[in-house]
ZAMARGU-4260 file (C-alpha; in steps of 0.2 Angstrom, whole numbers, plus 5000, padded with zeros to 4 digits):
<rodrens>
0) 5682/5754/5543 | 5689/5737/5539 | 5683/5724/5526 | 5667/5715/5530 | 5665/5696/5533
5) 5652/5683/5527 | 5650/5665/5528 | 5639/5661/5513 | 5634/5668/5496 | 5616/5672/5493
10) 5609/5659/5481 | 5600/5666/5465 | 5588/5655/5456 | 5585/5656/5438 | 5573/5670/5433
15) 5577/5680/5449 | 5587/5693/5439 | 5571/5697/5429 | 5559/5697/5443 | 5568/5704/5458
20) 5554/5715/5464 | 5538/5706/5469 | 5521/5714/5468 | 5504/5708/5472 | 5487/5711/5464
25) 5483/5728/5456 | 5473/5738/5469 | 5458/5749/5466 | 5469/5764/5463 | 5474/5757/5446
30) 5456/5761/5440 | 5460/5780/5441 | 5476/5779/5430 | 5484/5787/5421 | 5479/5804/5428
35) 5480/5799/5445 | 5497/5791/5442 | 5504/5807/5434 | 5497/5818/5448 | 5505/5807/5462
40) 5522/5806/5453 | 5523/5825/5450 | 5516/5830/5467 | 5528/5841/5477 | 5526/5830/5493
45) 5531/5814/5484 | 5546/5823/5474 | 5552/5830/5491 | 5554/5813/5499 | 5561/5804/5484
50) 5574/5818/5481 | 5579/5818/5499 | 5582/5799/5497 | 5592/5801/5481 | 5602/5816/5487
55) 5608/5808/5504 | 5626/5814/5506 | 5641/5803/5507 | 5645/5800/5525 | 5661/5807/5533
60) 5669/5791/5538 | 5688/5796/5535 | 5700/5783/5527 | 5691/5767/5521 | 5700/5751/5521
65) 5693/5742/5506 | 5700/5729/5494 | 5702/5735/5476 | 5693/5726/5462 | 5702/5711/5455
70) 5712/5714/5440 | 5701/5702/5430 | 5685/5711/5435 | 5674/5712/5419 | 5670/5729/5411
75) 5651/5726/5415 | 5655/5725/5433 | 5666/5740/5433 | 5651/5750/5427 | 5643/5748/5444
80) 5655/5761/5450 | 5670/5763/5462 | 5668/5751/5477 | 5661/5758/5493 | 5666/5743/5504
85) 5672/5725/5502 | 5670/5709/5511 | 5678/5692/5511 | 5674/5674/5516 | 5676/5674/5535
90) 5694/5668/5541 | 5687/5656/5554 | 5679/5647/5540 | 5695/5646/5530 | 5704/5639/5545
95) 5691/5626/5546 | 5693/5621/5528 | 5712/5621/5530 | 5710/5609/5545 | 5699/5597/5534
100) 5712/5598/5520 | 5727/5593/5532 | 5716/5579/5540 | 5711/5573/5523 | 5729/5571/5517
105) 5734/5562/5533 | 5719/5550/5530 | 5725/5547/5513 | 5743/5544/5519 | 5737/5531/5531
110) 5725/5523/5518 | 5740/5522/5506 | 5750/5513/5519 | 5737/5500/5522 | 5735/5497/5504
115) 5754/5495/5502 | 5754/5483/5517 | 5740/5473/5509 | 5750/5472/5492 | 5766/5466/5501
120) 5756/5453/5511 | 5747/5447/5495 | 5764/5445/5486 | 5771/5436/5500 | 5757/5423/5500
125) 5760/5420/5481 | 5779/5419/5482 | 5780/5409/5499 | 5765/5398/5501 | 5761/5394/5520
130) 5755/5379/5528 | 5736/5377/5526 | 5733/5378/5544 | 5741/5395/5545 | 5730/5411/5540
135) 5731/5415/5522 | 5740/5432/5519 | 5732/5434/5502 | 5714/5435/5510 | 5721/5445/5524
140) 5729/5457/5512 | 5712/5459/5503 | 5704/5464/5519 | 5718/5476/5524 | 5717/5484/5506
145) 5698/5487/5508 | 5701/5496/5525 | 5715/5506/5517 | 5704/5511/5502 | 5690/5516/5514
150) 5702/5527/5524 | 5710/5534/5508 | 5692/5538/5501 | 5687/5547/5516 | 5704/5557/5516
155) 5701/5561/5497 | 5684/5568/5501 | 5690/5579/5516 | 5707/5583/5508 | 5703/5587/5490
160) 5684/5590/5488 | 5677/5596/5505 | 5693/5604/5511 | 5696/5614/5495 | 5699/5632/5500
165) 5689/5644/5490 | 5693/5662/5487 | 5677/5672/5488 | 5674/5691/5489 | 5661/5704/5486
170) 5661/5722/5483 | 5647/5735/5486 | 5646/5749/5473 | 5635/5764/5471 | 5624/5755/5457
175) 5625/5737/5463 | 5636/5723/5469 | 5650/5711/5463 | 5653/5693/5469 | 5669/5684/5465
180) 5671/5665/5468 | 5689/5660/5463 | 5690/5668/5445 | 5671/5668/5442 | 5662/5685/5443
185) 5644/5689/5446 | 5637/5706/5446 | 5620/5714/5449 | 5612/5731/5449 | 5602/5735/5464
190) 5586/5733/5454 | 5590/5715/5452 | 5592/5711/5470 | 5576/5706/5479 | 5580/5712/5496
195) 5594/5722/5504 | 5594/5724/5523 | 5603/5736/5534 | 5605/5730/5552 | 5612/5743/5563
200) 5605/5738/5579 | 5617/5723/5581 | 5634/5721/5589 | 5642/5722/5571 | 5633/5732/5558
205) 5628/5721/5543 | 5621/5721/5526 | 5609/5707/5522 | 5607/5701/5504 | 5593/5690/5498
210) 5590/5684/5480 | 5579/5669/5483 | 5578/5659/5499 | 5594/5661/5509 | 5599/5678/5517
215) 5617/5681/5517 | 5623/5693/5530 | 5639/5703/5527 | 5645/5711/5544 | 5658/5725/5547
220) 5668/5731/5562 | 5659/5739/5577 | 5663/5757/5574 | 5655/5773/5569 | 5662/5773/5551
225) 5656/5755/5548 | 5639/5759/5553 | 5638/5775/5543 | 5644/5766/5527 | 5632/5751/5530
230) 5618/5764/5531 | 5624/5773/5515 | 5626/5757/5505 | 5608/5753/5509 | 5603/5771/5505
235) 5611/5769/5488 | 5602/5753/5484 | 5585/5761/5489 | 5589/5776/5479 | 5593/5766/5464
240) 5576/5756/5465 | 5566/5771/5469 | 5560/5776/5452 | 5554/5758/5447 | 5545/5755/5464
245) 5537/5773/5464 | 5530/5769/5447 | 5523/5753/5453 | 5515/5762/5467 | 5508/5775/5456
250) 5501/5762/5445 | 5491/5755/5459 | 5502/5740/5463 | 5505/5733/5480 | 5524/5731/5483
255) 5531/5719/5495 | 5544/5724/5508 | 5547/5708/5517 | 5532/5704/5528 | 5524/5721/5524
260) 5514/5726/5509 | 5514/5744/5504 | 5501/5752/5492 | 5494/5769/5488 | 5479/5765/5499
265) 5486/5755/5514 | 5500/5747/5523 | 5497/5728/5527 | 5505/5713/5535 | 5498/5696/5540
270) 5490/5703/5555 | 5489/5722/5552 | 5481/5734/5540 | 5481/5753/5541 | 5474/5765/5528
275) 5484/5780/5524 | 5469/5791/5527 | 5470/5785/5545 | 5488/5789/5547 | 5493/5805/5557
280) 5512/5805/5556 | 5527/5794/5551 | 5543/5795/5561 | 5558/5787/5555 | 5572/5783/5567
285) 5587/5771/5568 | 5579/5759/5580 | 5561/5760/5574 | 5548/5767/5562 | 5533/5774/5570
290) 5516/5777/5561 | 5503/5786/5571 | 5484/5781/5569 | 5470/5794/5571 | 5462/5784/5584
295) 5477/5785/5595 | 5493/5774/5597 | 5507/5770/5585 | 5512/5756/5574 | 5530/5752/5577
300) 5541/5743/5564 | 5558/5737/5567 | 5568/5744/5552 | 5581/5730/5553 | 5568/5718/5548
305) 5562/5728/5533 | 5572/5726/5516 | 5576/5743/5508 | 5572/5752/5524 | 5576/5769/5517
310) 5565/5767/5502 | 5551/5760/5513 | 5552/5775/5524 | 5553/5787/5510 | 5537/5780/5502
315) 5528/5779/5518 | 5532/5798/5521 | 5528/5802/5503 | 5511/5793/5503 | 5506/5801/5520
320) 5511/5818/5514 | 5502/5816/5498 | 5486/5810/5507 | 5487/5825/5519 | 5489/5837/5504
325) 5475/5830/5495 | 5463/5832/5509 | 5466/5851/5512
</rodrens>
């Protein structure tokens, strides 16, 4: 397994750290609290699924090629645990920035040359006045100087500002993730990350991170070790969020998983609603999540499109098992 690659850092708006998980209205289940919540949380069916999520073993991936944490990493970030994997800004993007930087400096050199020619022409017009019928070098120098400044300004934009090479890396840890841009560090526990995607059904396995609007994909090499580690990272994120989300479900909240809304009573999307009392079985696979309906047929969900897929699957299995146990 080699280091991952990414092209953009996910953007976090102010306030997202305190409200990473989104919930909808309180469902009718909340009217039966607290006895219902306690019974749900302590049920063997629910505990079995949540414990299986938390106890997921570390994959046998052999030697891992990951960058060590920077020597200036803050102590708070170190508390997230030893890195499981690392990723850096994609090399193609860095090469593009280097090209812009070189082109910018070339433009600035030509701009400086134009300005120098303009200064010489203006000085000559003052020291050696020409015949009135001949073009005035002074005004010609002003025009050339303007062109030179324009070229130099464009070169400064590309060579200094736009073409600046940024050192950017991220590390995935058991209890969260760390971002480093130049020497500035940001770190987040998994509970503070709104969405974590695990994309296994792609050419290159990837972890998707979303705080607010933009989704940042961190891809890894196409091999078994990378796919196993990507799956394990998402599992650790799901396990870390499980107690908080399980409590929300027990309290009667509807929790959002991307386009899906999951509550103690039903699973909903914009065009689908399925009561857990009508569910016959839940099958979790790498390529699909299948939820059977008592009237026949299956609801198929692509796990790559569901944030915190392991947690979503564990909750679906737990609620379904609890419903079946309560009916017997």
